[in-house]
C-alpha positions in Angstrom: 89.7 50.0 116.8 92.6 48.3 115.1 96.0 49.1 116.4 98.3 51.4 114.4 100.2 48.5 112.8 97.0 46.9 111.5 95.8 50.2 110.1 99.2 50.7 108.4 98.9 47.3 106.9 95.5 48.2 105.5 97.0 51.2 103.7 99.4 49.0 101.8 96.9 46.3 101.0 95.9 45.9 97.4 92.4 44.5 97.0 91.0 43.9 93.5 87.3 44.4 92.9 85.3 41.3 93.8 88.3 39.6 95.5 87.8 40.8 99.1 86.3 38.6 101.8 83.7 39.9 104.3 85.5 40.4 107.6 89.0 39.0 107.7 89.5 35.6 109.3 89.5 37.2 112.7 86.0 38.7 112.2 84.6 35.4 111.0 86.2 33.5 113.9 84.7 36.0 116.3 81.2 35.3 115.0 81.9 31.5 115.2 83.3 31.7 118.7 80.2 33.7 119.9 77.9 31.1 118.3 79.8 28.1 119.6 79.5 29.1 123.2 75.7 29.4 122.8 75.1 26.0 121.2 73.1 23.4 123.0 75.4 20.6 124.1 73.9 18.0 121.7 74.0 20.5 118.9 77.6 21.3 119.6 78.6 17.6 119.5 76.7 17.3 116.2 78.5 20.3 114.8 81.8 19.0 115.9 81.2 15.8 114.1 80.3 17.5 110.9 83.2 19.9 111.0 85.6 16.9 111.4 84.6 15.8 107.9 86.3 18.8 106.3 89.7 17.9 104.8 91.4 20.8 106.6 90.4 19.5 110.1 93.8 18.2 110.9 95.5 21.4 110.0 93.0 23.4 112.0 93.6 21.3 115.2 97.2 20.4 115.0 98.9 21.4 118.3 95.6 22.4 119.8 94.7 20.9 123.2 92.1 18.2 122.9 89.6 20.1 125.0 89.8 23.1 122.7 89.8 21.3 119.3 86.1 21.4 118.7 85.8 25.1 119.2 89.0 25.9 117.3 87.9 23.8 114.4 84.5 25.3 114.3 86.0 28.8 114.3 88.5 27.9 111.5 85.7 26.2 109.5 84.1 29.6 109.3 87.1 30.8 107.2 87.1 27.9 104.8 85.0 29.5 102.0 87.6 32.2 101.8 90.5 29.7 102.0 89.3 28.0 98.8 89.7 31.2 96.9 93.4 30.6 96.8 93.6 26.8 97.5 95.0 24.6 94.8 92.4 22.7 92.8 89.6 25.3 93.2 88.3 27.3 90.2 87.0 30.9 90.2 83.9 30.2 88.1 82.9 34.0 88.2 79.6 33.6 86.4 76.6 33.5 88.8 74.3 32.7 85.9 76.2 29.5 84.9 74.5 26.1 85.1 76.5 25.1 88.2 76.2 28.4 90.0 73.6 27.2 92.6 74.5 23.5 92.8 74.9 22.0 96.2 76.9 18.8 95.9 79.3 18.9 98.8 83.0 18.8 98.9 83.2 17.4 95.4 82.4 20.9 94.2 85.7 22.6 93.4 84.1 25.9 92.2 84.8 28.9 94.5 81.3 30.4 94.2 82.5 33.8 95.1 79.1 35.3 94.3 77.6 33.3 97.2 79.4 35.7 99.6 77.1 38.7 99.1 73.9 40.1 97.9 74.5 43.6 96.8 71.2 45.4 97.4 71.3 48.6 95.4 71.3 52.1 96.9 71.7 55.5 95.3 72.3 58.9 97.0 72.2 61.0 93.9 69.4 59.6 91.8 71.5 57.4 89.7 69.4 54.4 88.4 70.1 51.1 90.2 70.1 47.5 89.2 68.8 44.5 91.3 71.3 41.8 92.4 71.6 38.5 90.6 70.9 35.0 92.0 72.3 32.8 93.4 73.6 35.0 96.2 74.2 34.9 99.9 70.5 34.9 100.7 69.6 32.0 98.4 72.5 30.0 99.7 72.0 30.6 103.4 68.4 29.5 103.1 69.4 26.5 101.0 72.0 25.4 103.5 69.7 25.8 106.4 67.2 23.5 104.7 69.8 20.8 104.2 70.9 20.9 107.8 67.3 20.5 108.9 66.6 17.6 106.4 66.8 14.2 108.2 67.4 12.6 104.8 70.4 14.7 103.7 73.8 13.0 104.1 76.3 14.0 106.7 78.8 14.7 103.9 76.6 17.3 102.4 75.6 18.7 105.8 79.3 19.2 106.6 79.9 21.2 103.4 76.7 23.2 104.0 77.5 23.9 107.7 81.0 25.2 106.8 79.5 27.5 104.2 76.7 28.6 106.6 79.2 29.5 109.3 80.9 31.8 106.9 77.9 33.3 105.1 76.0 34.4 108.2 79.1 36.5 109.1 79.3 37.8 105.5 75.8 39.2 105.3 76.3 41.1 108.5 79.2 43.1 106.9 77.4 46.1 105.5 79.4 46.1 102.2 78.3 42.5 101.5 74.7 43.7 101.4 75.0 47.0 99.4 76.3 48.4 96.2 76.2 52.2 95.7 75.2 53.5 92.3 76.4 57.0 91.6 77.5 59.2 88.8 81.1 57.9 89.3 80.0 54.3 89.5 76.9 54.0 87.4 77.0 50.2 87.4 77.5 50.0 91.2 80.7 50.2 93.3 80.8 46.4 94.0 80.3 46.8 97.7 82.8 49.5 98.1 85.5 47.7 96.1 85.6 50.5 93.6 86.0 53.2 96.3 89.6 54.2 97.0 90.9 55.2 100.4 94.1 57.2 100.3 96.9 57.6 100.4 97.6 55.7 97.2 100.8 53.6 97.0 102.4 53.6 93.5 99.1 54.3 91.9 97.3 51.6 93.9 95.0 52.1 96.9 93.2 50.2 99.5 89.4 50.0 99.1 86.5 51.0 101.3 85.5 47.3 101.3 88.9 46.2 102.6 88.7 48.9 105.4 85.4 47.4 106.7 86.8 43.8 106.3 89.8 44.7 108.5 88.1 46.8 111.1 87.7 44.0 113.6 91.3 42.9 113.3 93.5 40.9 110.9 94.8 38.1 113.0 94.5 34.5 111.8 94.9 33.1 115.3 91.8 31.6 117.0 93.2 32.7 120.3 93.0 36.3 119.2 89.4 35.9 118.0 88.4 34.2 121.3 89.9 37.1 123.3 87.9 39.5 121.2 84.7 37.5 121.5 85.0 37.4 125.3 84.7 41.2 125.3 81.3 41.1 123.5 77.9 40.1 124.9 75.2 38.5 122.9 71.8 40.1 123.1 69.0 38.5 125.2 65.8 37.3 123.6 64.9 35.4 120.5 67.0 36.6 117.5 65.5 37.4 114.1 66.3 34.5 111.8 65.2 36.1 108.5 68.1 36.3 106.1 66.2 38.9 104.1 65.9 41.1 107.2 69.6 40.8 108.0 70.5 42.0 104.5 68.1 44.9 104.7 69.7 45.8 108.1 73.2 45.7 106.6 72.1 47.8 103.6 70.6 50.5 105.9 73.8 50.5 107.9 75.8 51.0 104.7 73.6 54.0 103.9 73.7 55.5 107.4 77.2 54.6 108.6 79.4 53.6 105.6 78.6 56.0 102.8 78.9 59.1 104.9 81.5 61.8 105.2 84.4 61.6 104.4 83.2 58.9 101.9 81.6 61.1 99.3 79.9 60.1 96.1 82.9 59.4 93.9 85.6 56.8 93.7 88.0 58.8 96.0 90.7 58.6 97.2 89.2 59.6 100.5 91.1 60.0 103.8 89.4 58.1 106.7 89.1 60.2 109.8 89.6 59.0 113.4 85.9 59.6 114.1 84.9 57.4 111.1 87.2 54.6 112.2 85.8 54.7 115.7 82.2 54.6 114.4 83.0 51.8 112.0 84.5 49.6 114.7 81.5 50.1 116.9 79.1 49.3 114.0 81.2 46.2 113.1 81.1 44.9 116.7 77.3 45.3 116.7 77.0 43.3 113.6 79.2 40.4 114.7 77.3 40.1 117.9 74.1 39.8 116.1 75.6 37.4 113.6 76.9 35.2 116.5 73.5 35.1 118.2 71.6 34.4 115.0 74.0 31.7 113.9 73.7 29.9 117.2 69.9 30.1 117.1 69.9 28.7 113.5 72.1 25.7 114.4 70.2 25.0 117.7 67.1 24.9 115.5 68.3 23.0 112.4 70.7 20.6 114.1 68.6 19.7 117.1 
């Protein structure tokens, strides 16, 4: 569970609908750290070379010991698709139905593609009619990026771009609220992955969201060392991981139904007061999800970059 300072910070955070990441940087770096340690040596070297092609590489590795630069850069690369949401020169194109929504052209693409970060599978607990998600989405893009990484004819420049996105999106779809939108009487068009559900207390009429709560539950540090320390406390499962993106999303949706949209999170927009028991359960669920994400990400890269 987050410490009290992190939770206090959560209560003062303002998150606009559609603007939240999945997991904060720390959660994404935990997934990447778990995966990096499980990469085959040749695949790790290949991934290191591709990550070095990102323009942020020097900022990621400045002051980092040479022996640790590969892992740190890999971890920071997993946060890059959130970084471009506020980076100069990148445009929030908003429309997932636009002509460039699914394009895959590499680092020359300065669209933010925020709709790539999720696939909101619809759920309803009160009989409210639902609506299917649009494409492109996290599932279409993960599958597309995997195909490029496995393609011997694809350029390294494109593979670098796709690798960085893949590192991020595999983490995204294991966050339950990046795979579900609840349709209810209070939110008949869906709650945007919990972004329309308020958690009290409100501050000057504004309140943190359910989505932000789940993003923050693993921690809010931007330091790779903090993520490495957290990752060391987690153990990856044995055996061959499930590599179906569709299955991951269905898992996350079921977790949203069974472990997110439960008391004290009722069927309206809130505000709801999160209990200690709910926070403890959420942290355990989040840890389970990042462990699976790390194992699956490593298996994908060992397969596609071999």
